[in-house]
Legacy VTK file of the C-alpha trace (Angstrom):
# vtk DataFile Version 3.0
C-alpha trace
ASCII
DATASET POLYDATA
POINTS 109 float
-5.267 10.790 19.595
-6.498 9.318 16.317
-7.076 5.592 16.410
-8.232 3.024 13.885
-11.440 2.620 15.898
-12.277 6.308 15.370
-11.632 6.008 11.633
-13.487 2.698 11.179
-16.649 4.297 9.759
-14.768 6.392 7.189
-12.098 3.951 6.063
-13.740 0.540 6.436
-17.538 0.726 6.473
-17.731 3.464 3.813
-14.362 2.832 2.174
-13.623 4.562 -1.129
-16.825 6.598 -1.301
-16.778 10.334 -2.014
-16.401 10.948 1.751
-13.199 8.893 1.940
-10.213 11.244 1.518
-8.207 8.427 -0.062
-10.514 8.570 -3.090
-9.332 12.084 -3.961
-5.689 11.043 -3.579
-6.176 7.993 -5.807
-7.944 10.098 -8.449
-5.110 12.651 -8.347
-2.491 9.916 -8.726
-4.366 8.414 -11.677
-4.751 11.837 -13.290
-0.987 12.350 -13.027
-0.046 8.840 -14.178
-2.439 8.264 -17.079
-0.668 10.660 -19.495
2.665 9.038 -18.631
1.430 5.451 -18.959
-0.911 5.801 -21.943
1.837 5.244 -24.581
2.606 1.867 -23.000
-0.985 0.584 -22.903
-2.227 -1.657 -25.678
-4.881 0.021 -27.839
-8.402 -0.759 -26.738
-7.375 -1.765 -23.220
-7.112 1.725 -21.707
-10.243 1.461 -19.589
-9.448 -1.984 -18.195
-5.820 -1.123 -17.536
-6.576 2.026 -15.563
-9.441 0.406 -13.646
-6.974 -2.280 -12.569
-4.446 0.388 -11.574
-7.145 2.048 -9.470
-7.849 -1.333 -7.821
-4.135 -1.662 -7.009
-4.120 1.796 -5.407
-7.203 0.922 -3.352
-5.619 -2.349 -2.196
-2.477 -0.446 -1.185
-4.574 2.089 0.746
-6.429 -0.717 2.562
-3.094 -2.334 3.398
-1.767 0.981 4.732
-4.813 1.364 6.965
-4.377 -2.215 8.195
-0.778 -1.406 9.187
-1.964 1.755 10.961
-4.712 -0.194 12.748
-2.216 -2.734 14.106
0.459 -0.611 15.749
3.750 -2.405 15.725
7.179 -2.121 14.223
7.665 -3.580 10.764
10.659 -4.033 8.518
10.966 -4.794 4.838
13.307 -7.621 3.903
14.825 -6.699 0.552
17.690 -9.179 0.740
16.628 -12.489 2.282
13.671 -13.255 0.038
12.804 -16.924 -0.296
11.966 -16.557 -3.979
15.140 -14.953 -5.299
18.834 -15.678 -5.225
21.024 -13.517 -3.010
22.090 -10.349 -4.757
19.103 -10.261 -7.113
16.632 -7.425 -7.119
13.625 -8.193 -4.911
10.590 -6.529 -6.501
8.216 -7.540 -3.694
10.011 -7.465 -0.358
8.783 -9.479 2.561
7.147 -7.400 5.295
8.033 -8.684 8.732
6.446 -7.698 12.003
9.173 -7.329 14.603
8.433 -8.947 17.956
8.432 -6.983 21.211
11.879 -8.176 22.295
13.448 -6.978 19.033
11.575 -3.655 19.216
13.007 -3.064 22.683
16.467 -3.881 21.301
15.998 -1.383 18.425
14.670 1.376 20.701
17.597 1.008 23.107
20.206 1.158 20.329
LINES 1 110
109 0 1 2 3 4 5 6 7 8 9 10 11 12 13 14 15 16 17 18 19 20 21 22 23 24 25 26 27 28 29 30 31 32 33 34 35 36 37 38 39 40 41 42 43 44 45 46 47 48 49 50 51 52 53 54 55 56 57 58 59 60 61 62 63 64 65 66 67 68 69 70 71 72 73 74 75 76 77 78 79 80 81 82 83 84 85 86 87 88 89 90 91 92 93 94 95 96 97 98 99 100 101 102 103 104 105 106 107 108
């Protein structure tokens, strides 16, 4: 069984080095996205823009590992956001950790 403890050295201590498999995935995503996004980037800001995009991908990968390292059941709340009116699009949904009683309820359903 793979656990977060077994992956600690690769994903946390040496995160985003050449040995981290996420680095190759991020580079592949950037390689695919840059030609699509380049027409929308202000001239002279290409380097900064794509470095920031890489930082966003790395933050998302760290967040994904954090979710994996804390096994639980989560749900995204796309409708009851505190920052938007009901019926509006929620660009950043709230991530809620479901408590054990609710997990039991979901698993029995």
